[in-house]
C-alpha positions in Angstrom: -12.1 -19.6 -92.7 -15.5 -21.2 -93.1 -14.7 -23.7 -90.5 -13.9 -20.8 -87.9 -17.2 -18.9 -88.9 -19.1 -22.4 -88.4 -17.4 -22.9 -85.1 -17.9 -19.5 -83.8 -21.8 -19.7 -84.7 -21.8 -23.1 -82.8 -20.3 -21.4 -79.8 -22.7 -18.8 -80.0 -25.7 -21.0 -80.1 -24.1 -23.2 -77.1 -23.7 -20.0 -75.0 -27.4 -19.0 -75.7 -28.6 -22.6 -74.7 -26.8 -22.6 -71.4 -29.4 -22.6 -68.8 -30.1 -18.9 -68.9 -33.4 -19.2 -70.6 -35.4 -19.8 -67.2 -35.8 -23.5 -68.1 -35.6 -25.4 -64.6 -35.5 -28.8 -63.6 -39.0 -28.9 -63.0 -39.6 -27.9 -66.8 -37.6 -30.8 -67.9 -39.2 -34.5 -68.5 -38.5 -37.3 -66.0 -34.9 -38.5 -65.9 -34.4 -41.9 -67.7 -30.5 -42.1 -67.0 -27.8 -40.0 -65.5 -24.1 -40.3 -65.4 -21.3 -38.1 -63.9 -18.4 -37.5 -66.1 -15.0 -35.6 -66.1 -13.4 -34.7 -69.3 -9.6 -34.2 -69.7 -7.5 -33.1 -72.3 -4.7 -35.3 -73.1 -1.0 -34.0 -74.3 -1.8 -35.6 -77.9 -4.9 -33.7 -78.0 -7.4 -36.4 -77.3 -10.4 -35.8 -74.9 -10.4 -38.6 -72.3 -13.8 -39.1 -70.9 -13.8 -40.4 -67.1 -16.4 -41.9 -64.9 -16.4 -39.4 -61.9 -16.9 -42.0 -59.3 -14.4 -44.5 -60.4 -12.0 -42.1 -62.2 -11.8 -44.9 -64.9 -11.3 -43.7 -68.5 -14.7 -44.9 -70.2 -14.2 -43.3 -73.6 -11.7 -41.3 -75.6 -12.3 -38.7 -78.3 -9.7 -38.2 -81.1 -9.4 -35.4 -83.7 -11.4 -32.3 -84.1 -14.5 -33.1 -82.3 -15.9 -29.6 -82.6 -19.3 -30.1 -81.0 -17.8 -32.1 -77.9 -15.0 -29.4 -77.6 -17.4 -26.4 -78.1 -19.8 -27.5 -75.6 -17.2 -28.2 -72.9 -15.4 -24.8 -73.6 -18.7 -23.2 -73.2 -19.2 -24.7 -69.7 -15.5 -24.4 -68.8 -15.7 -20.5 -69.5 -18.5 -20.3 -67.0 -16.4 -22.1 -64.5 -13.5 -19.7 -65.0 -15.8 -16.7 -64.7 -16.8 -18.1 -61.2 -13.2 -18.8 -60.2 -13.9 -22.5 -60.2 -11.5 -25.2 -61.0 -12.0 -28.3 -63.4 -12.4 -30.9 -60.6 -16.1 -31.2 -60.5 -17.8 -33.5 -62.8 -20.4 -32.8 -65.5 -23.7 -34.7 -65.3 -25.1 -36.2 -68.7 -28.9 -36.8 -68.3 -30.9 -38.5 -70.7 -34.8 -37.9 -70.3 -37.7 -40.2 -71.0 -38.7 -37.9 -74.1 -35.3 -38.4 -75.7 -33.9 -35.1 -74.5 -30.2 -34.9 -73.6 -28.6 -32.4 -71.2 -25.1 -31.7 -69.9 -25.0 -29.9 -66.6 -22.1 -28.5 -65.0 -22.3 -29.6 -61.2 -20.2 -26.7 -60.2 -22.0 -23.9 -61.8 -25.5 -25.4 -62.3 -25.4 -24.3 -65.9 -27.0 -26.6 -68.5 -26.8 -27.2 -72.2 -29.8 -29.0 -73.8 -27.8 -31.2 -76.4 -30.8 -32.2 -78.4 -31.1 -28.8 -79.6 -28.1 -29.2 -81.9 -29.6 -32.1 -83.7 -29.2 -35.9 -83.5 -25.8 -36.2 -85.0 -24.3 -33.6 -82.5 -26.3 -35.0 -79.5 -25.2 -38.5 -80.5 -21.7 -37.5 -79.6 -22.8 -37.3 -75.9 -25.4 -39.8 -75.9 -22.9 -42.8 -76.8 -21.4 -42.0 -73.3 -24.5 -43.5 -71.6 -23.0 -47.0 -72.2 -19.4 -46.2 -72.2 -17.5 -48.5 -69.9 
């Protein structure tokens, strides 16, 4: 029960952090690196991470992965509301000041991942080097 409450709180915060705050690309610091990725659920419950250009699997997440799943669900919900499918990639961006953002290229919504603390943003930051 406690886990459900925590996950619900995390989802609520994620929805609040989606780019409805008026933050624009001009408000963010310069880009240090950028990567387009697709995330796919596998039959065994894993999340496969694919490089959008090559379609090659670059990482795989197993188990609960609450923050990763919660972030992706928040963005996927926005796609569904807009009548869009899962084909468009997500853009993971690292900024020169250490900020990390995940932007849905289909809807333009953005999540400021560093806002959730270093442990949670590290889940996504490791994808910078995943091959």
